[in-house]
VOBA-1610 file (N, C-alpha, C; in pm, whole numbers, padded with zeros to 5 digits, always signed):
BEGIN
Unk+05293-04537+04654Unk+05312-04675+04691Unk+05237-04767+04623Unk+05345-04916+04636Unk+05267-05010+04578Unk+05242-05102+04644Unk+05149-05174+04678Unk+05151-05293+04787Unk+05098-05435+04696Unk+05155-05550+04724Unk+05102-05681+04716Unk+05081-05776+04800Unk+04996-05831+04778Unk+04934-05954+04892Unk+04903-06035+04831Unk+04917-06167+04900Unk+04851-06343+04844Unk+04793-06370+04959Unk+04712-06471+04949Unk+04590-06516+05044Unk+04586-06641+04982Unk+04615-06770+05066Unk+04554-06900+05057Unk+04399-06890+05085Unk+04332-06908+04970Unk+04163-06931+04972Unk+04176-07111+04971Unk+04259-07246+04990Unk+04241-07333+05010Unk+04279-07414+04859Unk+04177-07422+04790Unk+04169-07466+04638Unk+04223-07355+04533Unk+04252-07222+04600Unk+04249-07084+04499Unk+04387-07029+04562Unk+04428-06940+04533Unk+04493-06831+04581Unk+04477-06692+04543Unk+04458-06586+04622Unk+04418-06470+04582Unk+04535-06357+04602Unk+04560-06305+04462Unk+04666-06204+04473Unk+04584-06050+04443Unk+04640-05962+04530Unk+04608-05813+04513Unk+04707-05730+04498Unk+04716-05611+04422Unk+04819-05544+04380Unk+04691-05415+04387Unk+04783-05340+04468Unk+04733-05187+04498Unk+04817-05077+04476Unk+04791-04954+04450Unk+04862-04828+04429Unk+04786-04705+04489Unk+04871-04614+04541Unk+04784-04522+04594Unk+04804-04393+04495Unk+04751-04415+04367Unk+04796-04339+04263Unk+04660-04263+04212Unk+04626-04208+04097Unk+04525-04124+04067Unk+04410-04214+04048Unk+04382-04325+04060Unk+04278-04448+04003Unk+04248-04391+03878Unk+04098-04482+03865Unk+04082-04541+03717Unk+03934-04444+03678Unk+03899-04333+03606Unk+03754-04290+03619Unk+03677-04416+03556Unk+03565-04427+03594Unk+03455-04510+03544Unk+03425-04552+03392Unk+03439-04451+03337Unk+03431-04464+03195Unk+03540-04536+03116Unk+03672-04554+03182Unk+03797-04599+03144Unk+03760-04738+03207Unk+03753-04727+03329Unk+03730-04881+03422Unk+03670-04973+03303Unk+03563-04934+03261Unk+03463-05025+03197Unk+03539-05097+03059Unk+03643-05021+03019Unk+03669-05075+02914Unk+03841-05120+02905Unk+03881-05155+03052Unk+04042-05150+03015Unk+04083-05312+03024Unk+03984-05411+03007Unk+04039-05532+02979Unk+03995-05581+02810Unk+03940-05461+02755Unk+03897-05472+02607Unk+04028-05483+02524Unk+04047-05566+02399Unk+04154-05559+02338Unk+04172-05428+02282Unk+04285-05424+02267Unk+04341-05280+02164Unk+04266-05125+02245Unk+04240-05137+02375Unk+04203-05014+02445Unk+04322-04940+02523Unk+04350-04837+02500Unk+04469-04771+02531Unk+04431-04637+02577Unk+04489-04554+02686Unk+04453-04453+02737Unk+04560-04396+02683Unk+04664-04379+02610Unk+04777-04305+02563Unk+04735-04310+02402Unk+04782-04160+02341Unk+04766-04164+02229Unk+04793-04292+02110Unk+04728-04286+02011Unk+04759-04402+01898Unk+04905-04391+01864Unk+04945-04480+01862Unk+05110-04529+01823Unk+05180-04544+01967Unk+05129-04515+02056Unk+05221-04493+02209Unk+05193-04610+02258Unk+05064-04703+02264Unk+05069-04804+02309Unk+04986-04889+02249Unk+04971-05034+02239Unk+04879-05137+02187Unk+04761-05181+02225Unk+04753-05118+02349Unk+04615-05169+02434Unk+04591-05337+02477Unk+04739-05392+02458Unk+04696-05530+02482Unk+04735-05599+02634Unk+04817-05513+02684Unk+04853-05552+02850Unk+04726-05642+02920Unk+04660-05553+02964Unk+04558-05599+03066Unk+04430-05695+02982Unk+04426-05693+02864Unk+04354-05770+02809Unk+04429-05909+02785Unk+04527-05913+02736Unk+04626-06049+02744Unk+04643-06105+02870Unk+04632-05990+02972Unk+04656-06079+03104Unk+04502-06128+03185Unk+04397-06065+03113Unk+04277-06141+03139Unk+04252-06235+03051Unk+04287-06280+02942Unk+04282-06366+02845Unk+04336-06502+02920Unk+04526-06451+02984Unk+04537-06570+03040Unk+04490-06625+03193Unk+04469-06511+03247Unk+04427-06564+03398Unk+04252-06617+03379Unk+04150-06564+03296Unk+04011-06620+03291Unk+03998-06731+03208Unk+04051-06714+03100Unk+04047-06794+02962Unk+04152-06922+03003Unk+04282-06897+03006Unk+04372-07039+03000Unk+04364-07081+03116Unk+04366-06995+03238Unk+04385-07047+03381Unk+04271-07090+03457Unk+04109-07067+03384Unk+04000-07054+03507Unk+03994-06956+03605Unk+04065-06864+03621Unk+04032-06769+03759Unk+03965-06667+03730Unk+03961-06528+03783Unk+03938-06433+03789Unk+04018-06307+03792Unk+03984-06170+03743Unk+04088-06054+03788Unk+03950-05945+03780Unk+03922-05865+03897Unk+03885-05776+03884Unk+03944-05636+03965Unk+03867-05528+03927Unk+03945-05428+03965Unk+03859-05359+04049Unk+03915-05272+04131Unk+03833-05189+04245Unk+03927-05039+04245Unk+03868-04934+04225Unk+03942-04806+04209Unk+03859-04681+04262Unk+03911-04592+04358Unk+03830-04478+04374Unk+03942-04375+04302Unk+03886-04279+04231Unk+03984-04180+04153Unk+04035-04089+04261Unk+04146-04060+04244Unk+04201-03958+04346Unk+04269-04031+04461Unk+04227-04170+04481Unk+04244-04251+04584Unk+04334-04372+04584Unk+04304-04468+04481Unk+04352-04575+04431Unk+04295-04690+04373Unk+04398-04759+04328Unk+04357-04855+04214Unk+04388-04974+04247Unk+04306-05095+04275Unk+04325-05235+04332Unk+04273-05365+04234Unk+04401-05411+04212Unk+04374-05554+04104Unk+04387-05684+04239Unk+04253-05766+04181Unk+04229-05860+04231Unk+04225-05983+04172Unk+04352-06095+04180Unk+04343-06191+04099Unk+04330-06322+04181Unk+04234-06419+04127Unk+04201-06517+04195Unk+04247-06623+04115Unk+04337-06727+04120Unk+04365-06846+04072Unk+04342-06981+04097Unk+04286-07080+04028Unk+04321-07200+04108Unk+04401-07289+04110Unk+04408-07344+04234Unk+04587-07431+04256Unk+04551-07534+04164Unk+04677-07592+04083Unk+04676-07692+04023Unk+04805-07781+04090Unk+04751-07920+04066Unk+04837-08001+04110Unk+04937-08026+04003Unk+05080-08027+04059Unk+05191-08023+03922Unk+05240-08159+03978Unk+05272-08257+03910Unk+05328-08389+03921Unk+05478-08349+03839
//
């Protein structure tokens, strides 16, 4: 199961994406936002997906991305982005 929810925080918006999969082991969780880190064998993944997402959310948009996980139960990503005035 995959669920997504958005919450209005006034000057920010919070997005949560959660699954009920196998979770992320602690040793892997510490590295998932590192460039070129992949859990798949060499040549089967670039290890750039979460690193690029982190850079876009945090460095380019001034937001935050965090992960909460319980191995064997769930993983949830929480993204908080500032609202921008678009003219």
